[in-house]
Every structure is written in C-alpha cells, then in structure tokens.
N, C-alpha and C positions, 0 to 999 in steps of 0.2 A: 664780596668775593672779587678779587682782582685777577686778571689774566695777564700773563707775560707773553707778548706776541711780537713777532718781527714781521712786518710786511715784506712781501717779496718784491724786489725791484725788477724793472725791465732791464733788458740786456744793455741798454745805453744809459741807464740811470746813474745818478751820483750815489756815493756810498750811503747806506742806511745805518742809522745808529741802532745797533743791536744790544747795546749795553743795558744792563738792568740797573734801575734806580735804587741805590742803597737805602734811601729813605722809605721806599715802599716795602723794604724787607723788615723794617723794624717793628711793624705792628702785625698782629695776627690777622689772617685773611678771613676768618670765620669764627663764629661763636657756636658752631654746631655741636650738638650733643654727640659724644663718642658712640661708635658702633661696637657692640659686643663681639669680640674676636671669636668667641666660641660659635656665635651665629655665622660668622664668615666661613668657618670650617665646616659647618653644616651645609652651607650653600655649595662649597667645594665638593663635598662628598656626593651630593645629588647631581651636580653638573658633571663630575667625572664619570658617574655611572651612565649618564646620557651620552657623553663623549664616546665611551667605549662601545656602547650598544649600536651606535650609528656607523662604526668603523671596524666592522668584522674583517674585511679584506686587509685593511692596514695591519691588523693584529696578525693575520696569517703571513703577510710579508715580513713583519718584524720577527716572527718565529723562525722563518726560513733564513733571514739575514743573519741571525745569531750564529749560523754555521759558517758564513762566508765573509762577514764584515766585522771588524773589531767593534765590539759594543753594539752590533746590529745596525749601525748607521754609518754615514760617511763623514761625519764631524761630531765631536762631543757635544756641540751646541744643539744637535738634533735629538739628543736624549732628553725627552720631555715627559713630564708627568701628565697624564697616566700612561701614555704610550706615544711613540713617534707617529707622525702623520706622513703617509706615503702618497705622493702626488702623481697624477698621470699626465696632465697638460695644463696649459694656460691659454687664454684668449682675451685680448683687450684688457679689461680691468679685473677679470675673473681668473681663478684657478680651480682645478677639479682634482679631488682625491681619487684613489683607486677604488673607492666604494661608490663613486659617481656623485658625491656631494659637491655642490657648487659653492664657492666662497667669493665675496668681494676681497680682493687681495690688497690689504693694507700692510702686510708683512714686507712685500717688495724685495724679497731676497736680502734682508738686512740693509736695504737702502740702494741696492743695485738696479732695481727695476723701475727707474724713473720713467722709462719709455713704455711701461706696461708690458704686455705679452703679445708677440707676433705683430709688432708695429710694422706697417708696410715698408717704411723707409729702412728699418733695420733688416728686415727680411730680404729686401732687394739688394742691399749692400752686401750681405753675407752670401747670398746666392750668386751674385755677380762675381764676387772675388773668388768664391770656391771653384767656379768654373775656370778661373784663370790661374789657380794655384793657391795653396794655403800656407806654404812655408818656403822661404828661400834663404833665410839668414843673411839677407842683404836689404838695404833700404828701398822703399818704394815711394812714389810721389805723394801718396796719401799722408805719409808721416809728416811731410812739410806742412800740409794743409792743417793737420791736427795741431801741430806745434804753434803755427801762426794764430789759430783761433784761441788756443789756450793763453797765448801772450795777450791777445786782445781782452780776454775776460779777466785774467788774474794779474796782469801787469808785470809779469816776470818774463824776460826776453828769451831765455834759452832753456831747452827741454831735452830730456831723454825719456825713454819708455821702459816699462817693466811689465810684470804679469799679475801682480797682486799688491794689495796695500802693504802686506808684510815686506815684500821686496822693496817697495818704495821707501818705507821708513828705515829699513836696514841700510839702504844706500845713503839716505840722508844722514844717519848717525855716523856712518863710516866717513862720509864726505866732510862733516864738521870736524871730525878728528884729524883727517888728512890735512885739511886747510890750516888748522891751528897748531898741529903738533901736540895736542893735549889729549889726555885719556878720559877725563871725567865728563859726564853729561848730566843734565838735570831733566827729570820728567815730573809730571804732576801725579799726585796720589789719586788713584781711581781712574786714570786714563788708560785705555787700551790702544796700543800702537802696533799690533801684530804679534807674532809668536817667535821672533828671534830673541836670542839671549839678552841683549842689552836692554830691552824694554819689558821683559817679563818680570818686572819688579813693581810691587804695590799696585797691581791692576785692580784687584777687588779684595783687599785684605779684610779679615774679620775684625770686629771691634776690639777684641783682646790682643790683636797683633799690631795695631797701628802706631803705638807709641804716642808721645806727647805731641800736641798740635803744633808747637813751635819747631819740632824736629821729628817729622814723621819717620817711622822705621822703614828700612829697606826689606820688604817682605817678598820672598819668592812666590811667584804666581803658579808655579808648577814644580814638580820634581824634575831633576835633570838640568837645573840651572846652576852652574858652578858658583860657589861663593866668591871666587876671585873676580868673576865678571859682575856679579851683583854689587860688589864693592865699588865698581866704577860708575854706578848709576845712583845719583843722589835724588832725593824726593822732596818736593815742596807741595804745599796745598794750592788748590786753584784759587784765584783771586787774592793771592797772598804775595805781594811784592816784597814785603819785609822778609818773608821766608827765603825768597830767592837772593835778596841782598845778603842775608846771613850766610848762605851757602857760598856765595862768591867771596865774602870776606874770610870765611874759614878755609877756603881753598884757592888762595891767590894764584893767578896765572896757571891754573890746572884744569879749568873747565872749558871744554870745547864749545859747548852750546847747550841749548834747551830745545826739547821737542814737546809740543803742546797741541791739543785740540783747541783751536781758538774759541769754539763753542763746544763745551764739554758734552759728549754724547755717550758715555759709558755709565751714566747715572741719571737716566732720563735725559733731560736737557737742562744744562746749567749755563746761564749767560754770563759773559764777562762784565764786570763792573766798569763804570766810566773810568777811562784812563789806564786800565789794567794792561791791555795788550800793547798800547803805545809805550807805556812805562817799561814793560818787559824788554821791548826792542831797544830802547834807549839805555837801559841798565846793562843789558848784555853787551851791547856794542862798546859801552864805556870801559868794559873789562876785557875787550878783545875776544868776546865770545859771539856765537852766531845764534839766530833764531829760526827754528823750523816749525811751520804749521803743518800738522797732520790733518788734511782735509779729505781723507778717505771717505768719511761719512758726510761731511758738509759740502764737499765740492759738487757743484751743480744743484744739490738739493736745497741748500740755504739760499740759493739765488743763482743767477746766471754766472756770476763770478765767485760763487761760494762765500765763505765767511771773510775771505780776503777783501773782496769788493764790498761786502756788506758792512764790515767794521772800518774800512778805510785804512787798515794797517797792512803793509806789505812786508812779509818776512824775507829773510835771505833765501830760504828754500821752502817750497810747498810740495806736499805729497798728495796725489790724487789716485783714485781707483774707483771701484764700485760703479757709480752711475755713469761715468764717462764712456763706458763701453757698450751701453745699451743692452746689457745682459751678457756680453762676451768678456772674458777675463782680460783685463788690461789695466795698467797703472802708468802714471806719469810723475816725473820729478822735474820741477821747474826751479830756476834759480836766477840770481842776478848775474850780470856779465862776469863780474869778478869771481863769484862763487863757481860758476860753471866752467870758467877757464881752467880750473884745476882738473876738470874731467877732459876738456878738449886737449890739453897738453900732456895728458897721461899721468899727472901726479896721482890721480885716483882713477883706477880702471873700473868703469861702470859697464858691466858686460852681462850677457845673457843670450842663450841661443834663440829664445823666442821674443826677445825685446824688439818692439816695432814690427811684430808679425803682421803680414799683410791683411789677414782676416780681421785681426783686432783693429788695425788702423782703418780699414774700410768701415767697420761698425762704429768706431769712435768718430770718424768724419761725419757719418750720417747722424749720429746722436747730437753732435755739436751744431751742425749746420742745418739739419732738417727737422729734428725733434725738439730740442731744447731751445725753442724760439721765443721771442718776446710775447707772442700771442699765447704760447703754451704757459708761460709764467703768469700771465694775467689770468688765465683760466684756473691755474693752481691756486692763485691767491683768492679767487672767488670761492673755491671749494674749501680752502683753509678757513676762511671767515665763517662759512656755513658750519664746519665742524666745530670750531671754537665756540660759536654762539650756541649751538645745540647742546654741546657738552656742558657749558657753563650754566645754561638754563636748568639742566637736570641736577647739577651740583647744588644750585641755589634752591631749587624746588624741594629737594630732599634733605637739605641742610648737611651736606657732607663736608668733612674736613679734607678738601681736595682742591687742586688747582690745575689749570690747563696751561701748558707752556708750548709754544709753537714757533717754528722758524722755517719760513718758506714752505717746502713740501713736507716737512717733518714736524711731528708734535707728539705730545704724551700727556697723560693724566698722572699727576703725582699725588699720592694719597697722604697728604700732610697739610696742616693749616698754614705752616710757615714756609715762605719761599726758601729754596735751597741755594746756597752760595758756594758750596764745596762738597767734596765726597763725604765728609764727616756728617754734614747735615742730612745727606741722603742715606747714610749707613743705618740710621735708626728707624727708617720707615719699615713698617710691617709688610713684607712681600706677599702675605696671604691675600690682601686686597687686590693686588695686581694679578695674582694667579686666578682668583675667582672671576675677575673681570675678563681675563683672557678666555676662560672657559665659557662664560656667557656669550662673548662675541663669537667664539668658534661654533658653539651649538646653534647660534643664531645666524650662521652663514657669513661671518666676517673673519678673515684670517689675519691675525695680528702676530707679531713675533712672540715666541715663548720667552720666558724670563721677563715678563712685562714690566717689572720694576725697573729694569735696566734699559730696555729698548724703546724705540719710538715707532709710531706709524709712519707710512710713506704714502703720499698722494701722487699718483702717476699722471702723466699727460692724457691717459685714456679713462680716468675716472669721471663720473658724472654726478649730478645732484642726487640721483636715486641711490647711488652707492654710499654717499655720505649720510643720507637719511637712514639707511639701514644701520649704519654704524652708530649714529646718535640715538636711534630708537632702541637698539640693543643696550646701550649704556643706560638709557632711561629705565629699562626693565631691571637691569642690574642694580641701579640706585634704589629703585623701589623695593627690591628684594632685601637690600641691606636694612631697610627700615620696617620690614614686615615681621 
C-alpha cells in the first residue's frame, strides 16, 4: 500500500515537489478482497441511529430552524444525513455541539480554522481592533503588513483584498478578461471555485453528464446559471495538458485564461503530475492567456506559501481566503506587477465596501505573523506523519482497498485501490464508505467534514498527539467493522 504525501516546508524553505509520480499510478496499490457494499449500508444504519440518539437537542434546533432558515440551515452544505449538527462553541482543537458532546475538530470549517479555536493571538487581534473600530471603508496600516507578508510567502508583489473565496475567484476571472479583452475561460472538470456564474460549470457532474474524456461537457452546477454564461466557460480534465491545448487550438485568440486548483481539493486530494502546472503556464502564455491559481483551500494549509511555494510554479494571479483570516471572513487576490497594474490604473475596478476591513486585516496579520509560524508548520508535519502512519497501518492490517493522500495540514482517505489522477477517476468511488467512516468518527468524538468523499481533514496549530490518536483509533474500529 503506497501513500501519497507531501511534506510541509518551513516558511523559509525551498519549493517542495508535490507532483505525483505517474509510474506509481500504473499498478494497483492493494490486492485486498472487496467489502460487501450491503454490509457498509448495514453499518451506516446502525451508526446513524447512534448519531441521532446522542443529538436530541440538535434535532430540536433543526425543527425550529425549519420555520426561519431556508432548508433549516445557513448553507446547503450543512444539510447532512441523518441530520444537521448544531454547534455551541469551540476551544483549542475541540468543538462542542448543543447537546454537550465534545469533538476533536478535524473539520476545521472547511479548511478555515488552521488556527484552531480561540487562539490567543487571534482573540487579542480581534479584541484590540474592535475597541478601535470595526469598519471605516478606508485603508489601515495592517493592510500593508498583510500584503507584504503574502508577497514574501507567495512571490507575487501586489495585492488587493475581498471577503470570501467566491469574491476572489470572481475578481480573478473578471481581471483575466479585462486584461486580454477575451471572453472565454478554461476551468477544470470537478473543481469548485465559488458560486459565481462563470465557475458554476462542471463542479461535480454525474457520470451520465460528463461527456467524452477528450471533450468534457459544460454541465450547470445549479439552476439559475444562464446558458449564455456557461458557453463562455470551457472545461478540461485535471492533469490533461493535451485537453487544454485542444481548447486553445479550437478557440484561437479567444481564451482569456484558466483558473485551477493547483492541488485539486474538490475530489479528496488529487496531486499534479510532474510538469503539469509549469506546462500549463507555458502553454497559456504562448497563446496570450493568463493562469490563475485558486488557493482558497491550499493557501497556508498546503504549507506557509501554499501550493504556489510547494510546487515552485508562480501563476499570474493567486486567490486566497479561508485560513488566512484565522477564522474571520477575508480573501486576497495577488498578482504580478503587470497584472495588477490593470487594477491600479482603473482598467478593472476591484471594489467592495468591506475589502480590507480593519477587523479582517487585524486577524490576518495575527494569523500570518504570530500563528502560521515555522514552528507551527513543523508541529503540523509531525502530526501529519502520525495520522498517515496510523491510518495506513489500519488499511494494511484490514486489507482495505484504500489510500491516504496528504498535503501539509490537509489529508483524506480515498476508498479505492487505484490512485486518482482526475475527477473521472474519483467519480466512480462508492461514497457509502466515506459516509460510514464519517459517522464512525463523529460517534467516536472526531468531527470531520460531511460529504467525506469530497472533503479533507484539517490539522490545526492547536491539535496534539492525543487528538490524532483518537482519529486513527476510530478509523481502526471502522476498518475492523468493515471486515466483521
């Protein structure tokens, strides 16, 4: 059984090769006997019953919320089977639900809580700024400090701020079009870049919708997306340079650029193959098009300089959000001097009432300068290795067709024998295994993201060895149950 892992670099380190070796993908990783899927569903039924029995108060909140909140939750991603989980508070590496149950938080707010909960540096930054004012719609000195630190980490010299990953990627798409005067963009099949119209295409299409591999279909990810806008977003497979070349050839001088997760994280974790990202940059530039990295998920979590630093490939534009705010809503868009000059001179107006909000800037400054330190990344790497080793041990012990993929603070278990190189390889994986695992972890006091087939765990700077041990021990019990 082979593990795909990316060591976390220190803040001053040289780029780490995070590319996956294609040769390692060609052979099965295990000869394990298959698990009866009917048995997995039996496990789910038992664990869902336990889940609901220990969360009576959550059920009452859900029933009350049905009258006040659309769908009874504040985001559709919170609609989980068998019921939503209502939380009361978090402290350090733990969170607590309204029923009083404690969990090791490896959900991490979909990757935003790299600082953990109630980190003293973040608390002090927010408290101090709140006393001085929370909004002015004018720049404050902290914005310069944040931009300078992002330049040091990501290698892009000029920055602007926004309030969410969706806003950041929206501005990036608009900016690529404004600079080139072209309308078309390319995105990767299976990548999520927020919920603005231009990128709500082929985010998680079903197997009967995807079209041929050499020419993926443009599939709407939601109702309400006009066909005219969908037609402007072309789709290529991940790790497929030939597919991008084909789109550029078919649409000469019409493509503004490409937006991509440099390490794909809407399908577990899928690593770029050797030369893929550098090849994309060279290919796009040869046709007058731009390259945007969506590092909303990987920024800070894949390492101190995200996937940009880890892969050694610097795009024209990078989008950050989630972890950079220490739990406060903030986003950043960085670019080359040439790219961001189009913002500076007014060719493209990058605006927003809350952009660079002083509360968000105070939290981001604390996150970058006091929390996400070299020592913190060394600690995360130690815990990453503990998690990977423990999970792999249980996979081998019980002969499961599964593999561990980890990048810095993030990781996942993919329930398939073969390494996954693109969305289509991921699409055929039975998600009942991930749901059963999620339930086992939840009932065992570890909070993972729902939709476990898609998402990843997050190790925060406040986790310790006992937290990871609880995680791997729960996985061991789940693995044993699969073979019982």
